[in-house]
PDB file of N, H, CA, C and O in Angstrom:
ATOM      1  N   UNK A   1     124.524  29.988 247.834  1.00  0.00           N
ATOM      2  CA  UNK A   1     123.322  30.757 248.148  1.00  0.00           C
ATOM      3  C   UNK A   1     123.552  32.244 247.880  1.00  0.00           C
ATOM      4  O   UNK A   1     122.869  32.866 247.066  1.00  0.00           O
ATOM      5  N   UNK A   2     124.524  32.780 248.582  1.00  0.00           N
ATOM      6  H   UNK A   2     125.078  32.275 249.243  1.00  0.00           H
ATOM      7  CA  UNK A   2     124.792  34.222 248.428  1.00  0.00           C
ATOM      8  C   UNK A   2     125.948  34.450 247.462  1.00  0.00           C
ATOM      9  O   UNK A   2     125.748  34.883 246.327  1.00  0.00           O
ATOM     10  N   UNK A   3     127.146  34.156 247.921  1.00  0.00           N
ATOM     11  H   UNK A   3     127.308  33.804 248.842  1.00  0.00           H
ATOM     12  CA  UNK A   3     128.329  34.385 247.099  1.00  0.00           C
ATOM     13  C   UNK A   3     128.672  33.112 246.330  1.00  0.00           C
ATOM     14  O   UNK A   3     127.773  32.431 245.838  1.00  0.00           O
ATOM     15  N   UNK A   4     129.923  32.791 246.223  1.00  0.00           N
ATOM     16  H   UNK A   4     130.654  33.345 246.623  1.00  0.00           H
ATOM     17  CA  UNK A   4     130.334  31.594 245.502  1.00  0.00           C
ATOM     18  C   UNK A   4     130.739  30.516 246.501  1.00  0.00           C
ATOM     19  O   UNK A   4     131.909  30.386 246.861  1.00  0.00           O
ATOM     20  N   UNK A   5     129.739  29.744 246.941  1.00  0.00           N
ATOM     21  H   UNK A   5     128.789  29.850 246.648  1.00  0.00           H
ATOM     22  CA  UNK A   5     130.006  28.725 247.928  1.00  0.00           C
ATOM     23  C   UNK A   5     130.483  27.435 247.273  1.00  0.00           C
ATOM     24  O   UNK A   5     130.437  27.285 246.052  1.00  0.00           O
ATOM     25  N   UNK A   6     130.941  26.511 248.105  1.00  0.00           N
ATOM     26  H   UNK A   6     130.979  26.632 249.097  1.00  0.00           H
ATOM     27  CA  UNK A   6     131.413  25.230 247.604  1.00  0.00           C
ATOM     28  C   UNK A   6     130.264  24.223 247.595  1.00  0.00           C
ATOM     29  O   UNK A   6     129.760  23.854 246.535  1.00  0.00           O
ATOM     30  N   UNK A   7     129.862  23.789 248.774  1.00  0.00           N
ATOM     31  H   UNK A   7     130.272  24.089 249.635  1.00  0.00           H
ATOM     32  CA  UNK A   7     128.772  22.818 248.888  1.00  0.00           C
ATOM     33  C   UNK A   7     127.458  23.548 249.047  1.00  0.00           C
ATOM     34  O   UNK A   7     126.654  23.197 249.911  1.00  0.00           O
ATOM     35  N   UNK A   8     127.224  24.565 248.220  1.00  0.00           N
ATOM     36  H   UNK A   8     127.877  24.850 247.518  1.00  0.00           H
ATOM     37  CA  UNK A   8     126.000  25.349 248.272  1.00  0.00           C
ATOM     38  C   UNK A   8     124.875  24.584 247.568  1.00  0.00           C
ATOM     39  O   UNK A   8     124.254  25.080 246.628  1.00  0.00           O
ATOM     40  N   UNK A   9     124.635  23.372 248.049  1.00  0.00           N
ATOM     41  H   UNK A   9     125.139  22.969 248.813  1.00  0.00           H
ATOM     42  CA  UNK A   9     123.623  22.535 247.442  1.00  0.00           C
ATOM     43  C   UNK A   9     122.317  22.619 248.228  1.00  0.00           C
ATOM     44  O   UNK A   9     121.294  23.066 247.710  1.00  0.00           O
ATOM     45  N   UNK A  10     122.371  22.189 249.466  1.00  0.00           N
ATOM     46  H   UNK A  10     123.203  21.826 249.886  1.00  0.00           H
ATOM     47  CA  UNK A  10     121.184  22.220 250.308  1.00  0.00           C
ATOM     48  C   UNK A  10     121.293  23.341 251.328  1.00  0.00           C
ATOM     49  O   UNK A  10     120.555  23.381 252.313  1.00  0.00           O
ATOM     50  N   UNK A  11     122.232  24.258 251.074  1.00  0.00           N
ATOM     51  H   UNK A  11     122.832  24.226 250.274  1.00  0.00           H
ATOM     52  CA  UNK A  11     122.418  25.382 251.978  1.00  0.00           C
ATOM     53  C   UNK A  11     121.339  26.421 251.730  1.00  0.00           C
ATOM     54  O   UNK A  11     121.210  26.922 250.613  1.00  0.00           O
ATOM     55  N   UNK A  12     120.559  26.754 252.756  1.00  0.00           N
ATOM     56  H   UNK A  12     120.664  26.347 253.663  1.00  0.00           H
ATOM     57  CA  UNK A  12     119.490  27.745 252.657  1.00  0.00           C
ATOM     58  C   UNK A  12     120.029  29.114 252.251  1.00  0.00           C
ATOM     59  O   UNK A  12     119.878  29.522 251.099  1.00  0.00           O
ATOM     60  N   UNK A  13     120.640  29.808 253.164  1.00  0.00           N
ATOM     61  H   UNK A  13     120.762  29.476 254.099  1.00  0.00           H
ATOM     62  CA  UNK A  13     121.163  31.138 252.878  1.00  0.00           C
ATOM     63  C   UNK A  13     122.417  31.373 253.718  1.00  0.00           C
ATOM     64  O   UNK A  13     122.725  32.494 254.123  1.00  0.00           O
ATOM     65  N   UNK A  14     123.122  30.282 253.960  1.00  0.00           N
ATOM     66  H   UNK A  14     122.873  29.371 253.631  1.00  0.00           H
ATOM     67  CA  UNK A  14     124.349  30.367 254.748  1.00  0.00           C
ATOM     68  C   UNK A  14     125.504  30.794 253.862  1.00  0.00           C
ATOM     69  O   UNK A  14     126.087  29.968 253.160  1.00  0.00           O
ATOM     70  N   UNK A  15     125.834  32.056 253.886  1.00  0.00           N
ATOM     71  H   UNK A  15     125.360  32.727 254.456  1.00  0.00           H
ATOM     72  CA  UNK A  15     126.933  32.565 253.057  1.00  0.00           C
ATOM     73  C   UNK A  15     128.274  32.134 253.630  1.00  0.00           C
ATOM     74  O   UNK A  15     129.316  32.675 253.260  1.00  0.00           O
ATOM     75  N   UNK A  16     128.247  31.161 254.530  1.00  0.00           N
ATOM     76  H   UNK A  16     127.400  30.722 254.831  1.00  0.00           H
ATOM     77  CA  UNK A  16     129.482  30.666 255.126  1.00  0.00           C
ATOM     78  C   UNK A  16     129.472  29.144 255.060  1.00  0.00           C
ATOM     79  O   UNK A  16     129.880  28.461 256.000  1.00  0.00           O
ATOM     80  N   UNK A  17     129.000  28.631 253.935  1.00  0.00           N
ATOM     81  H   UNK A  17     128.668  29.185 253.172  1.00  0.00           H
ATOM     82  CA  UNK A  17     128.909  27.190 253.770  1.00  0.00           C
ATOM     83  C   UNK A  17     130.111  26.678 252.994  1.00  0.00           C
ATOM     84  O   UNK A  17     130.453  27.206 251.936  1.00  0.00           O
ATOM     85  N   UNK A  18     130.744  25.648 253.531  1.00  0.00           N
ATOM     86  H   UNK A  18     130.466  25.220 254.391  1.00  0.00           H
ATOM     87  CA  UNK A  18     131.868  25.053 252.835  1.00  0.00           C
ATOM     88  C   UNK A  18     131.872  23.553 253.115  1.00  0.00           C
ATOM     89  O   UNK A  18     132.744  22.836 252.624  1.00  0.00           O
TER      90      UNK A  18
END
């Protein structure tokens, strides 16, 4: 969403998604 996430698939805007 924001930076370079891992499972940033269905993540809204959680820049802390892994």
